[in-house]
N, C-alpha and C positions, 0 to 999 in steps of 0.2 A: 305314889305321892308326886313324883316328878311328872308323871303323865297328867295328873290333875292340874298342876301348876301351868303346864304348857297350854292346856285347853283354855284356862282362864285368861292367859295372856293373849291368845288369838281372839277371844271374844271381846276383850277390851279394845283391841286395835280396830276391830270391825265397828264397834260402837263410836269410836273417835272419828272414823271416816264418814259415818252417816251424819254425825253432828257437823262435820266440816262441810259436807255437801249442802246440808240445810242452811248453814250460815252463808255460803256463797250464793245460793238461790235467793235467800232473803235480801242479801246486799244488792243483787241485780234488780230485784223487784223494787227496792227502795230507790235505786238510781233511776229506774224508768219513771217512777212516780215523780221524782224531783224534776226530771227533764220536762215531763208533761206540764207540771205546775209552772216551771219557769217559762215555758213557751206560751202559756196562757196569760201570765202576768207581764210578759216582756212588752214594752211599748212598741207600737207598729212603726215600721220604717216609712217615712214620708215618700221616699222614692218609689215604694211599692204602690202607693196610692196615686202617685203622679202618672206613672206609665210613660208611654212614648210622648215626647214633647219636641217642639221646634221653636226657634227664636225668630222674631220678625227681623228681617234684614233688607238691605238695599240690593236690588237686582233688576233684571230685565224681564219683560213679558212679551211673548211673541204669539199673536193670534194668527193661526194658520190652518189651512185645510190640506191634509195629506191624502193624495190619491196616486194611482198608477196611470201610466200612459205608454204610448208607442211613438218612437221617433220615425218621422217620415220626411221625405224631400218635398219642398214646396212646388218645385217645377220638375215634372218628368214627362217625357215625350215618347209615344209609341212610333217606332220606325217601321214603315210598311213599304212594300214594293208597289210601284205604279204600274207594273205589268205583271201578268200571271206567268208562272214558269217554275223551273226547278232550281234549287240552290246548288250552285256549282262550286262555290268556295266561300268559307267564312274566315275572315282575317283577324278578328278580335275575339276575346273571351269575356265571360262574366266577371265583373270586378275591375276590369281594365279601364284606365282613364283614356279618353279620346278627345280630340280637338274638332272644332267645327270643320265640315267638309272633308274629314278623313274618310278614306275608303274602308268600309266595314265588311261588305260581302259582294259577291257577284252572282247574278241570277241569269240562267239561260232561258231566254223567252220561249213562251209557248207559241208554236206556229200559228195558232188560231188568232194571235195578235195581229198578224198581217191581214187575215181575213176580216177582222174587225175594222181595220183601216180601209180596206177595199169597200166594205159596206158603208162606211161613213162617207167616203168619196162619192159613192153612187147616190147617196141621199142628197149630197150637196149638188150633184149634177141635176137630179130631178127637181130640186128646189129652184135651181137657176133657170132651167127650162120653163118651169111654171111662171117664174117671175118675169122672164122676157115676154112670154105670151100675154100675161096680164098687163104688162106695160104697153105693148102694141095695141091691145084691145082698148085700153083707156084712151090712148091718143086718138084712135079711130072714132070712139064714141064721143069724145070732146068735140071733134069736128062735126059730127052729126047733130050734137046738141046746139052748136052755134048756128046751124042751119034750121033749127027747130024741127028736126026729124025725130028726135027722142025726147022723152020727158026728163025733168029734173030727178025724179025718183029713180029712173033707170040709170042715170049717170052716177048718182050717189051710191047705188048698189055696186056698180063696177069699180068705183073708187075704193070702196071698202074691201072688195076682193083683192084689189091691187096692194093695199096696205098689208093685208094678211099674208099675201104671197111674199112681199118684201121682207117682212119680219121673219117668216119661216126660212127664207134664204139666208139672212144674216145669222140666225141661230145655228143653222146647219154648218155654215162656214166657221163660226166660233167653236163649235164642238169639234170639228175636224182639226182646227188649229191647236186646241188644247190636247187632243189625243196624240197628235204628231209630236208636240213638244214633250209630253210626258213619256212617250215611248222611245224618244230618240235624243233626249237632252244630254245623254252621256256618250253619244256616238256621232262624230262629224260625218263619217262615211254614210251612215244611214240617212242623215238629214239630206245629204246631196242626192241620194237615190230617190228618196220620197219626193223631194222638190222637183226632180226631173221626171217623176211619174214612173220610175222603175223601182218597184218594191220587190226585192229578192228575199233575203233572209235577214232578220233583225240581228244586230250585234248583241253581245252579252250586255246585260243591264247592270250598272254599278250602283250599289246602295251606299250612300255617304251619310255621315253624321250631320244632322241639322243644327246641332248645338255642341258646345264643349261640355263635357261632364264625365260621368262614370256609367259603364254598362251595368245596369242593375238587374237585367233579365235577358237571357238568351237561351231559349229552350229548343230551337230548331237545329237540325243536323244537316250536313251535306247530303244532297239527294232528295230531300223532302220538297214537296210541292208547296208553292205559295200562290195565293189568290189576290188579285188586285182589289183595291177598295175604292177606286175612283168613281164607281157608279153609286147612285143614291140608295140602291137596295142591297148593296153588299158591304159588309164590314171590312173585309180584307184581313190578311194574315199578318199578325205582328211578328216581325223578325227580331227586333231588339227593343229594349226599353232603356232610354238614357235619362239619367237624373242629374240635376245640377246641385252639387254638394255645397255650394256657397250659401244656400238658403235652406234651413231645416226648421221643422216645427215638431211639436209634440201634440198628439191627439189624445184626448182623454174624455171620459164621461163624468159629468158632475150631477149629483142628485138634485132634484128640485128643491130639497130642503135647504141646500147651501147656495142655490142659484141667486137668491135675493141679495147676497153679500158680494157677488162676483161682479167685477167691472172691467171693461176694456182698459188695458194699460197697467193692470195690477202686477206687482213684482212676483216672480216665481223662481223658486230654487229647484234645479233639476239635477238628479243623481242617476246615472246610468247603472243598470245592474252589472254591465260588463266592466265598468270602471268605478267601483263604489267609493274610492278615495278621492274622486274628482267631482266637484260641484260646479254646475254651469248656471249662468244667469239667463232668465227669460222673462217674458211679459205676456199677458193675455192678449191675443190678437183678434180672436173672433169667438162669438157665442152663438150657437145655432138658435134660430128663432122658434123651432118646433122641437118638442121633446119626443122621446120614444120609450117604449117598454120592451126590454129584452125578453127572450123566451124563458119562461119559468120565473120571471121577476115580477114584482108588484109595485116597484118604485119607478117613477118617471125620471129619466136622465136626459141631459142635454150635452151634445158634442161640443167640446171646447178645443180651440186651436191655440197653442202657446208658441210664440216665436222664440227661437234660441238665439240670444244676442251674441254669444261667443262660441259658435260651433267649432267642433274639433274634427280634424281629418280622420280620426279613428272612429267617429260615429258612423253607423250604418243604418240604412232604412230597415225598419222592423225591430230594432232593438227596444227592449222594454226598459222602463225607467220609473223612478219615484219622483213625484212632484210635490212641492210645498208651496201652495198659493198663499202669499202673505197678505192678510187683511189689515193688520195694524201692529204697531210695535210701541213699547214703552221702555225707556232706559233710565237707570238710577232712580227707581221708585221703590216704595216699601212693598214687599211681596211675602206671600205665604203659600205653601203647597195647598192644592185644592182640598186635600184630606182634612186640613185644619179649619175649614169653613163649612158650615152646614146651612143649607137652604130650608127655611121654614115656609111651607106652602100655604096659600090661602085656603080656608075651608068653606064649604058650601053650607046651606041652611041645615043640612042633615049631619054636619060635622065631618064630612068626607073631604079629603084633600083634593084640590084641583091642580091643574098644571101651572097655575100662576104663582110666582114667588112673592111672599108677603114681606119677609125680611131675612137677613143673614146674621148668623151668630158665630162666635168663636169662644173658646174656654181658656181664660187666662189664669195661670198658676201664680198664687201669691199667698203668703202666710199659711202655708200647709194645706191649702184647699184651692179648688177651682172656683172661678167667678164667671158667670155668663156675660158676654159683652156683645152688643149689637154693632154690626159693621156697615160701612159704606164702601163698596168696591168700585174699581174702574174696569180696566181691561182684564179679561179672563181668557186663559188658554186651556189646553187639555191638562196641564199639570201645575200651573201657577195662577195666582190671583193678585191683582194690584189692590193694595189697601189704601183707601182715601181717608178714612177716619175710624175711630174706635180703638186703635192700637198704635203704639209708637215703637221706635227702634229698640231691639233687644227684649221686648216683651216675650215671655215664654208661654206658649199655648199648647194645648193638647193636639196630637196628630190624629185623634179619634173623635172628631167633632160630632159625628152622627151618633156614636155610642154615648158620649157625654150628654147630648141633647136628650136621649131616651132616659138616662139615669136621672137627670134633673126633672123631667116630667113625671117619672115614677115617684120621685121624692115628693113632688108637689101633691100628687094624688094621695100619698100616705098622710101627709099633713092635713089635707082636707078631710080624709076619713076620720082621723083622730079628733079633729075639731067637731065633726058631726056627732061622734060618740060622746064627747064632753058636754055638748049642748043638750044632747038627749038625756044624760044623767041629771043635769041641772033642772 
């Protein structure tokens, strides 16, 4: 009897547990249904429909072109030796400031320089002998012409030969004078020897700075040979390159697309990559008359020189920089971000969009919905637009103008389709 009672009691408990589980599951199901129903009948939040917006405000618009460039010195001079020889001593180093006429290096002359001078003197002597002979011949033939012993044609021919001889003699003397001056301008002893006709060994030649500035290039070492560049067919060895840091420019390449807006004298903002926290003022100085196409490029560019109006001593030739060429500015005007304005393009006869702008629109929020507004704009930059008409201060507009434009057009298409269906039924 007791065993049967215990079994019934356990069975009753299991039955109650099953009922409790069913009740809980039923309650959860009811709760889910209630939540779903409430979510369906809950009024929509206007902010959800509004999306991202911005208000019309007063501000500035800066129309500019951003490019990159390289800082260069306006004036730089290659320093070469006027005689050939071997570098004996270098007294300055790259990056050092020098003054005009400062001694930079010493060159030990090539012995062949003396031979060059001998050859030039020999040429002068030959030209002088020829000149004296032609002068005597001219005098003799003038006397014969006065006695009617020779014709006018013979005399004129001799006069022409005399003029040619005279010019050749003067040219040889001038070349000898220049060579002597260039070879001995730094040595009093050598000048005296040469003027006395006693050329022994030329003194060491001194290389001096032609201008004050900074040594921007010096690649030669002591012991290297240098070649003079005084002759017309020889370039000569560059020993130093001196730049004047008082005048600096930025060289940049501007696309032909933007060239039409570029003018001499336009304001430029310059920021060096080495000193990003410093901004310098510049202006457009020169625009190349001929464009070029770089290797692998398809766009024609024009070289532009920008004068740096407030150069810094820290600036160095070859530094890269960013430049902002200022085309136009507006201050204290109504502005909107460019994302808030949509350009509607002109369509051709086939309904395809062209590259011409028909009108501009924005989408103004009011009374729980958007309204399409046509705009008239002024100056436009890469991120802001000046609003001339269509909106006023504090108007709230969508930041997704292009998306809103598509939604409005889609809605218009739906309305048209419904109208067609209604007319068809009627």
